[in-house]
N, C-alpha and C positions, 0 to 999 in steps of 0.2 A: 165669886166667878172662877178665881184662880183654882180653887179646890175641885170644881166642877170639871174645869179644863184638865187638871192634871189626872182626875180619875177617868174621864173618858178617853185620855190619852193612853194611859197606862193599860186599860181595859181593852182597847182597840189594837194597841201594840202586842199585847199577849196573844190575842186571837189571831191576827193576821200573820204575826211571828216572821218580821223581815229577817232575822238570823238565821231561820229556817228554811225560807224561800230561797236565799242567796245561793246555798250550794246546788239545790235543784236547778236554779236559772244557769247558773255558770256551766253545768252539764248539757242543758238544753242548747246552750248558745256557743258551745265549744269550737264548732266549725265557722263561726260568724266573726267578721271583723269587729274591734272596738265599737266603731261608729254604728253598725249595723246591730250590735248588741245594746247600746244605749239608745238607740231608736226604738227596738222593741220593747225595751223596759218602759221608755216614757208612754208608749202605745197602750201597755198593760196597764200601767197605773192610771191613766187617763180614763179607760174604759171601765176600770174597776171603781174609780172615782165616782163616775156619772151613774153607776149600778147602784153604788151605796148611798149616793145622794137622793136618788128615786126613791129607794126604800126608806130612807129617814124621813123624806117629805110626805110621801103617799102610803107608807106601810101601815097606818092605822087606818085609813079610809079602806083600804084592801082588806084588813081584819073585818071591818064593819060589814062590808060587801059580803064577806063569806060567814057572817054571824059568828066570829069569834070574839069571845071576851078577852079583854088585854090580860087580865090576870091569868087566864088559861094561857096565854100566849108567854107569859111570863114564866109559869111554870114550866111549859113545854121547852121554852128556850134556855132556860137554867138546867134542864136535864140534857139538852144537847150539847151545851157547853162543857157540862161535867164530863160527857161522853169523850168530847175532843180534848179534855184537859186530861183524862185517864189514857187516851192514846199518845200524848205528848210526854208524859211521865214514862209510859212503858216501849216509847220509841215507835209505836206503830204507826202514828201520822207520817214520822218522816219514812218509814218503809214504803207505805202507800204512795207519798209524793214521788219518791225515787222510782217505783215500778211504773207509774203513769208517765214519768219522763223517759224512762226507758222504752216504754211502747211508742211514744213520740219519736223518739230518736231513731227507731227501727223503721220509721214511716218514711220513706224517701221523699214523697210528694208532699209533706207538711214541713214548710220551712219557716213561716212566721208563726212564732209561738205567744206572740202578745194576747191574742184573743184566749185560745186555749193552748195550753192548760194554766197560762200565768193570770190573766185578768179574771177568769172563771175557770175552774173554781179554787184556785190558790189563793187569790188575794180577795176577791169578792166572792166567797163561798158560802155556804148555809151558815156557818158559824158567824162570819162578820154582819151577814146580812140580819140575823137574828139579833146580834149584839147592839148594832145601831138603832134598832127598832126599839129594844128595850131601853136604850139610853134616851131616845126621843120621848118614850113614852113617861119618862120621869121629868122631862124638862118643863119648866112652867113659865110661859112667854116667849116672845122672841129672840130676847137677849140671850137666854140659856139654849135656846134652839141654835142660834149663831156660834155659840162657844162650842157646843158639841160638834157642829159641821166644822168648825176652826181646827179642833182636836183631830177628827177624821181625816182632813186634809193634811195635817201635819204628819201624822202616822203614814199616809199614802206618799209624802214627800220624803220621808225616812225610807220607807221600801224602795223608792225608786233609787235613792242613794245606795241602798245596799244591792239592788240589782245591778246598778251600772257599774259598782266596784266587786263584784261578785268574784271573778276571778283572782285579783290580788288579795281579796279579802279573806277568801277561804285558804290561801297560802299563810296569810298572817294569823289567823285565829286558829285554823286546824279543826279536823272532825270532832276531836274528843272534847275541846272547848265548847263548840257548837252544841253538842249533845247535851252538856251539861246547863247550858243557858236553856235549851228547850224544855228539860226536866224541871228547872227552875220555875219558868214562866207557866209550865203545866200545874204546879202546884198552887200557884197564884190563881191561875184560871179555875181550878176547882172550888178553892174557897169564893170566889166571886160567884160561880154557878150556884153553890148551895144558898148563897145570900139571895139570889133571883128566886129560887124555888121557895126558901122561908117567906119572902115577901109576898109572893103570890098566895102561898098557902093561908097566911095571916088573913089577908082580905078575903078570901073565899069564905073562911071559917067564921069570920066576924059577920 
């Protein structure tokens, strides 16, 4: 069970990428007080957790309703994660996040960024939704399901900690170190995505 927890934690950590979310959040909340920033971080993580739990528990039923086979979703999800990994390695994902954050910052009427863009799509985006559904598809029994959910909640807790401490954290870490971390996580995610595709293709061909 520990192996499953570590595997799920690392996978979701790489996809959600708390170190990558922190500088974006720091920019979005530059005009807020520390208390306001912490409150928005808590709301963003809570909403994202609810979204991911919903797809974790009911995602497979949704696929069945849409007449989509699980192995087809594994292949599609693997391709999607590989594209995200490629963006992370080439720093395209960070550029898009920064562009989205800049658009929000230049919209005066938008003050609370907890729902958009933080909860969705930065934390509970297409990649993390696909990942939690792929992980749940591998779960066998209630115990493994709870282990994966616990790993997801731990990643959300780490994300909250990163967002709440975003300002001081970025001064400590620096943009260059953050870029290196993102690229390393991108390589790991690419390998994981390839494995999802291989698993799906194996079953389909069999």
